C-alpha positions in Angstrom: -11.2 0.6 7.4 -12.1 -2.9 8.5 -9.7 -5.9 8.6 -11.2 -8.9 6.8 -11.0 -12.6 7.5 -10.5 -13.1 3.7 -8.5 -16.2 3.1 -6.4 -17.1 0.0 -9.1 -19.7 -0.8 -11.8 -17.1 -0.5 -10.0 -14.7 -2.8 -9.5 -17.5 -5.4 -13.1 -18.5 -5.2 -14.1 -14.9 -5.7 -11.9 -14.7 -8.8 -13.5 -17.8 -10.2 -16.9 -16.4 -9.7 -15.9 -13.2 -11.4 -14.4 -15.0 -14.3 -17.6 -16.9 -14.8 -19.6 -13.8 -14.5 -17.4 -12.1 -17.1 -17.9 -15.0 -19.5 -21.6 -14.9 -19.1 -21.7 -11.1 -19.7 -25.1 -9.5 -19.5 -26.7 -12.8 -18.6 -25.0 -12.9 -15.1 -27.6 -11.1 -13.1 -27.7 -13.2 -10.0 -25.9 -10.6 -7.9 -27.3 -7.5 -9.5 -28.9 -4.7 -7.5 -32.5 -5.5 -6.8 -34.9 -4.1 -9.4 -37.7 -3.0 -7.0 -37.6 0.5 -5.5 -37.8 0.7 -1.7 -40.9 2.6 -0.3 -38.8 5.5 0.7 -37.7 6.3 -2.8 -41.2 6.3 -4.4 -41.6 9.4 -6.6 -37.9 10.2 -6.3 -34.9 9.7 -8.6 -33.5 6.4 -7.4 -29.8 6.3 -6.5 -28.2 3.0 -5.2 -24.8 3.0 -3.6 -22.8 0.0 -2.5 -19.9 0.2 -0.1 -17.9 -1.9 2.3 -17.4 0.5 5.2 -18.0 -0.9 8.7 -16.9 0.0 12.2 -16.0 3.6 12.7 -15.9 4.1 9.0 -19.4 2.9 8.7 -20.5 5.4 11.4 -18.9 8.3 9.5 -20.2 7.2 6.1 -23.7 6.9 7.4 -23.5 10.4 8.9 -22.5 11.7 5.4 -25.3 9.7 3.8 -27.9 11.1 6.2 -26.7 14.6 5.5 -26.9 14.0 1.8 -30.5 12.7 2.1 -31.5 15.8 4.1 -30.0 18.1 1.4 -31.5 16.1 -1.5 -35.2 15.4 -0.8 -35.8 14.6 -4.5 -33.2 11.8 -4.5 -34.1 8.3 -3.2 -30.7 7.2 -1.9 -30.5 3.5 -1.1 -27.2 2.6 0.5 -26.1 -1.0 1.1 -23.1 -2.1 3.3 -21.6 -5.3 2.1 -18.9 -7.6 3.6 -15.4 -6.2 3.3 -12.9 -7.9 1.1 -13.3 -10.6 -1.5 -17.1 -11.1 -0.8 -17.7 -7.4 -1.6 -15.6 -7.5 -4.8 -17.1 -10.7 -6.0 -20.7 -9.4 -5.7 -19.8 -6.0 -7.2 -18.1 -7.7 -10.1 -21.0 -10.0 -10.8 -23.4 -7.1 -10.7 -21.4 -5.2 -13.2 -21.1 -8.3 -15.5 -24.9 -8.5 -15.4 -25.3 -4.9 -16.3 -27.8 -4.4 -13.5 -25.5 -2.9 -10.9 -26.0 0.0 -8.5 -25.4 3.5 -9.8 -22.4 4.1 -7.6 -20.0 2.0 -5.5 -16.8 2.2 -3.5 -13.6 0.5 -4.8 -10.0 0.4 -3.6 -8.1 2.4 -6.2 -5.2 -0.1 -6.3 -7.7 -2.8 -7.4 -8.9 -0.9 -10.4 -6.5 -2.5 -12.9 -7.9 -5.9 -12.1 -11.6 -4.8 -12.2 -12.1 -4.7 -15.9 -12.7 -1.1 -16.6 -15.0 -0.8 -19.6 -16.5 -4.2 -18.9 -17.4 -4.2 -15.2 -17.2 -0.5 -14.7 -18.4 2.5 -16.7 -16.4 5.7 -17.2 -17.2 9.0 -15.5 -18.5 11.9 -17.6 -15.9 14.5 -16.6 -17.9 17.3 -18.1 -20.9 16.3 -16.0 -18.7 16.0 -12.9 -17.3 19.5 -13.6 -20.8 20.8 -13.8 -21.1 19.9 -10.2 -17.8 21.6 -9.3 -15.2 18.8 -9.3 -12.3 18.5 -11.7 -8.9 16.8 -12.0 -7.2 19.9 -10.5 -8.9 19.1 -7.2 -6.8 16.0 -6.5 -3.1 15.0 -6.2 -2.0 14.3 -9.8 -0.6 10.8 -9.1 -3.7 9.6 -7.3 -6.0 11.1 -10.0 -4.0 9.4 -12.8 -4.4 6.0 -11.1 -8.1 6.3 -11.7 -7.7 6.5 -15.4 -7.5 3.6 -17.9 -7.2 4.0 -21.6 -7.8 7.7 -21.5 -11.0 7.4 -19.5 -11.6 8.1 -15.8 -13.1 5.1 -14.1 -12.4 6.0 -10.4 -12.7 9.2 -8.5 -10.5 9.1 -5.3 -12.3 9.7 -2.0 -9.2 9.4 0.3 -5.9 7.8 0.9 -5.4 5.5 3.9 -1.6 5.2 4.5 0.6 3.6 7.0 1.3 6.1 9.8 3.2 6.1 13.1 1.1 6.2 16.2 3.0 7.3 19.3 2.1 7.2 23.0 2.8 10.7 24.2 3.4 9.7 27.9 5.9 7.0 27.0 7.6 9.3 24.4 7.9 12.1 27.0 9.4 9.7 29.5 11.9 8.6 26.9 12.8 12.2 25.9 11.4 11.9 22.4 9.0 14.9 22.5 9.7 18.4 21.6 8.7 21.5 23.6 5.4 21.6 21.6 4.5 18.1 22.9 4.9 16.5 19.5 7.4 13.8 18.5 10.8 15.2 17.6 11.7 14.8 13.9 13.3 11.5 13.2 15.7 11.3 10.2 16.9 7.9 9.0 16.9 4.3 10.3 19.6 4.9 12.9 17.7 7.7 14.6 14.5 5.6 14.6 16.3 2.7 16.1 17.8 5.0 18.8 14.3 6.2 19.6 13.0 2.6 20.0 15.9 1.8 22.3 15.2 4.9 24.4 11.6 3.9 24.7 12.4 0.4 25.7 14.9 1.6 28.3 12.2 3.9 29.7 9.5 1.3 30.1 11.0 -2.2 29.7 8.6 -2.9 26.8 9.4 -3.2 23.1 9.5 0.3 21.6 7.4 -0.7 18.6 4.5 -3.0 17.8 3.1 -4.0 14.4 1.2 -7.0 13.1 3.6 -9.9 12.4 1.5 -13.1 12.3 -2.0 -14.3 11.5 -4.0 -16.5 9.1 -4.1 -13.7 6.5 -1.3 -11.6 7.9 -0.6 -8.5 5.7 1.1 -6.2 8.2 4.7 -7.4 7.3 4.0 -6.7 3.6 2.7 -3.2 4.5 5.8 -2.5 6.6 8.1 -3.8 3.9 6.2 -1.8 1.2 6.5 1.4 3.2 10.3 1.1 3.8 11.1 -0.4 0.4 9.2 2.5 -1.3 11.5 4.9 0.6 14.5 3.4 -1.2 12.9 4.2 -4.5 12.5 0.5 -5.3 9.5 -0.9 -7.2 7.9 -4.3 -6.8 6.5 -4.6 -10.3 7.1 -2.7 -13.5 5.1 0.4 -14.2 2.6 -1.6 -16.2 2.3 -4.3 -13.5 3.4 -7.1 -15.9 7.0 -7.8 -14.8 8.9 -8.4 -11.6 11.0 -5.4 -10.7 12.2 -6.1 -7.1 15.7 -4.7 -6.5 17.5 -7.4 -4.3 19.9 -5.0 -2.7 17.2 -2.5 -1.7 14.8 -5.2 -0.6 17.4 -7.0 1.5 18.4 -3.7 3.2 14.8 -3.3 4.4 14.2 -7.0 5.3 17.5 -7.0 7.4 16.3 -3.9 9.2 12.9 -5.6 9.9 14.7 -8.7 11.2 16.9 -6.6 13.5 13.9 -5.0 15.1 12.7 -8.4 16.2 16.1 -9.8 17.0 16.9 -6.9 19.3 13.6 -7.1 21.1 12.5 -3.7 19.8 9.4 -5.3 18.2 7.5 -8.4 19.4 8.1 -11.4 17.1 4.6 -12.9 17.2 1.5 -10.7 17.5 -1.6 -10.9 15.3 -3.6 -7.9 14.2 -6.0 -7.7 17.3 -3.0 -8.4 19.5 -1.1 -5.5 18.0 -3.9 -3.1 18.8 -4.1 -4.5 22.3 -0.3 -4.2 22.9 -0.4 -0.5 22.0 -3.5 0.0 24.0 -1.6 -1.4 27.0 0.1 1.9 27.4 3.8 0.8 27.6 4.8 0.7 23.9 5.9 3.9 22.4 5.2 3.4 18.7 2.7 1.5 16.5 3.0 1.1 12.8 -0.4 0.6 11.2 -3.0 2.3 9.0 -4.5 5.5 10.4 -8.0 3.9 10.8 -7.3 2.6 14.3 -7.6 6.1 15.6 -11.1 5.3 16.9 -9.8 2.3 18.9 -7.4 4.4 20.9 -9.8 7.3 21.4 -12.3 4.8 22.8 -9.8 3.7 25.5 -8.6 7.3 26.1 -5.0 6.3 25.4 -2.6 9.3 25.5 -1.5 9.1 21.8 -0.9 11.1 18.7 0.0 10.3 15.1 2.5 11.4 12.5 3.8 10.4 9.1 6.1 7.4 9.0 9.7 8.8 9.2 11.9 8.7 6.1 14.2 5.8 7.3 15.6 4.9 3.8 15.6 8.2 1.9 12.2 9.2 0.6 9.2 10.1 2.9 6.8 7.7 1.3 4.3 5.3 3.0 2.4 2.3 1.7 -1.2 3.2 1.1 -4.4 2.5 -0.9 -7.2 4.8 -1.7 -11.0 4.4 -1.4 -12.6 5.7 -4.6 -16.0 6.0 -6.2 -16.8 4.0 -9.3 -19.7 3.5 -11.6 -20.5 -0.2 -11.9 -21.5 -1.2 -15.4 -25.2 -0.7 -16.3 -26.4 -1.6 -19.8 -28.7 1.4 -19.8 -26.6 3.9 -17.8 -27.7 7.5 -18.4 -30.5 10.0 -17.7 -31.5 11.3 -14.3 -30.0 8.4 -12.3 -26.6 8.9 -14.0 -26.6 12.6 -13.3 -27.6 11.9 -9.7 -24.6 9.5 -9.4 -22.2 12.2 -10.6 -23.8 14.9 -8.3 -23.6 12.4 -5.4 -19.9 11.8 -5.9 -19.2 15.5 -6.1 -21.3 16.3 -3.0 -19.6 13.5 -1.0 -16.1 14.8 -1.9 -17.0 18.3 -0.8 -18.1 17.0 2.6 -15.1 14.9 3.5 -14.3 16.7 6.7 -16.7 14.2 8.3 -15.0 11.3 6.6 -11.6 12.5 7.9 -12.7 12.0 11.5 -11.9 8.3 11.0 -8.3 9.0 10.2 -8.3 8.9 6.4 -6.7 11.7 4.4 -9.2 13.3 2.0 -8.1 13.1 -1.6 -10.2 16.2 -2.4 -7.5 18.9 -1.9 -9.9 21.8 -0.9 -10.8 19.8 2.2 -7.1 19.8 3.3 -7.3 23.6 3.5 -10.7 23.7 5.2 -10.4 25.2 8.7 -12.8 22.5 10.1 -10.4 19.8 8.8 -7.3 21.6 10.2 -8.9 21.6 13.6 -9.1 17.8 13.6 -6.2 16.6 15.7 -4.2 14.5 15.2 -5.8 13.7 11.8 -4.5 16.8 10.1 -1.0 16.3 11.4 -0.1 13.8 8.6 -2.1 15.3 5.7 1.0 16.0 3.6 1.4 12.3 3.1 -1.3 12.6 0.4 1.5 13.6 -2.0 3.8 10.7 -1.0 1.7 7.6 -1.0 3.0 4.4 -2.4 0.3 2.4 -4.1 0.8 -1.0 -5.6 1.7 -1.0 -9.3 -1.4 -1.8 -11.5 -1.8 -5.5 -11.6 -5.0 -7.6 -11.4 -3.7 -9.4 -8.2 -2.7 -6.2 -6.3 -4.5 -3.8 -4.0 -6.4 -4.1 -0.7 -7.5 -7.6 0.3 -5.6 -9.0 -2.7 -3.7 -12.2 -3.3 -0.4 -10.2 -3.4 -1.0 -8.8 0.0 -1.8 -12.2 1.5 1.1 -14.0 -0.3 3.8 -11.4 0.5 2.5 -10.8 4.0 3.0 -14.5 4.7 6.5 -14.5 3.2 7.7 -11.5 5.1 6.1 -12.6 8.4 8.9 -15.1 8.8 11.4 -12.2 8.9 9.8 -11.0 12.1 9.2 -14.4 13.7 12.7 -15.7 12.8 11.4 -18.6 10.7 13.0 -17.1 7.5 16.2 -15.2 6.9 15.8 -12.0 4.9 17.3 -13.7 1.8 15.0 -16.7 2.1 12.0 -14.4 2.5 12.9 -12.4 -0.5 13.4 -15.5 -2.6 10.0 -16.8 -1.5 8.3 -13.4 -2.3 9.8 -13.4 -5.7 8.7 -17.0 -6.4 5.1 -16.1 -5.3 5.1 -13.0 -7.4 6.3 -14.9 -10.5 3.4 -17.4 -9.9 0.9 -14.5 -9.8 2.4 -12.9 -12.9 2.1 -16.2 -14.7 -1.5 -16.6 -13.7 -3.9 -15.4 -16.5 -6.1 -12.4 -15.6 -9.5 -14.0 -14.8 -11.1 -11.1 -16.7 -9.0 -11.8 -19.8 -6.9 -9.3 -21.7 -3.7 -7.9 -20.1 -2.3 -9.5 -16.9 
């Protein structure tokens, strides 16, 4: 999963373009998929697939696509990699508004509520998907349900990409934090985690933990907060995503803990995203809180590390996450061989997600989690049980990966780490920003 340089202005500009496209309806074809078929698909059933996977994810996705092509000589698969974040969603939305979109595309599941299902997206034919061996029973119930709107299934989950805890095995061994099996000893509660960080700092002289705290579009502080706050059982928004639901007492408990980590020198105050990767790569910091996709970074440098679920510091063993999913962008004439090919493509990709898991993501297709080839992946399979405990944003048009909410709350909570805001001030600022988002009309119209 790539990090984007998406700015608040860029997100707002993208929303404006999408709103305009929605108003124009089928006339908005400027960003639609090209009509001409590439030479390689002549005489074949054409299947166009848009996605936003670059870096290590892009390598793994391309390997899956090459394998699909080899197994389906009668399908002319044309895959396009577009720029991550707001640029991707703007182009995909305008293509759907024009009704001339690709047959299949990738979408972050937590963004589904704001992507106008029924207008910019077409629903899956679940009977057709079942014909190709994939049903709702193959997925965690909560993740599957997030793909449904109005009784129809608009998104089929590919994976979940949660916050995890990376740990340097050499530093943790020196600090006495590993068990006889060479894995991190279980950590229960915030006090035990704090004690582990102190032991690591004593062993190396470096902060025990690193995570992203600053940056132009910093979202790390939001993701840390969301992980710990979800463990308290608290919700940011109501279940329908229309009302503020932050619990002040639970939120302050988490924010005060985040502030303590920086105040005590257990976590650096000011480190941007690339800097956080660099600090952990330096080999003196015991723990790194981030998404699992950075596994490729540390394997490249041959850092001695492993990964595990984020410990349950505040009660429940949940972790902030989003999910990549497959969607069917709206086509005015969807149907026939191309639509069947789209459903078969999604089913085939799900059944071959061992390759996808190499990049750290946890497959959402449950049979993969029992596949011996997946279980041999280390440390990827170590945290697979988190698939049942992920905390996705409540369904709101402004939520999900690369969203306004992540940018706004990431900035508000950044001050807790840097010391520029007290926990109370950060919470007040976050609530004010959320109220502003809630009061902003959905650019697609309809419910907020």
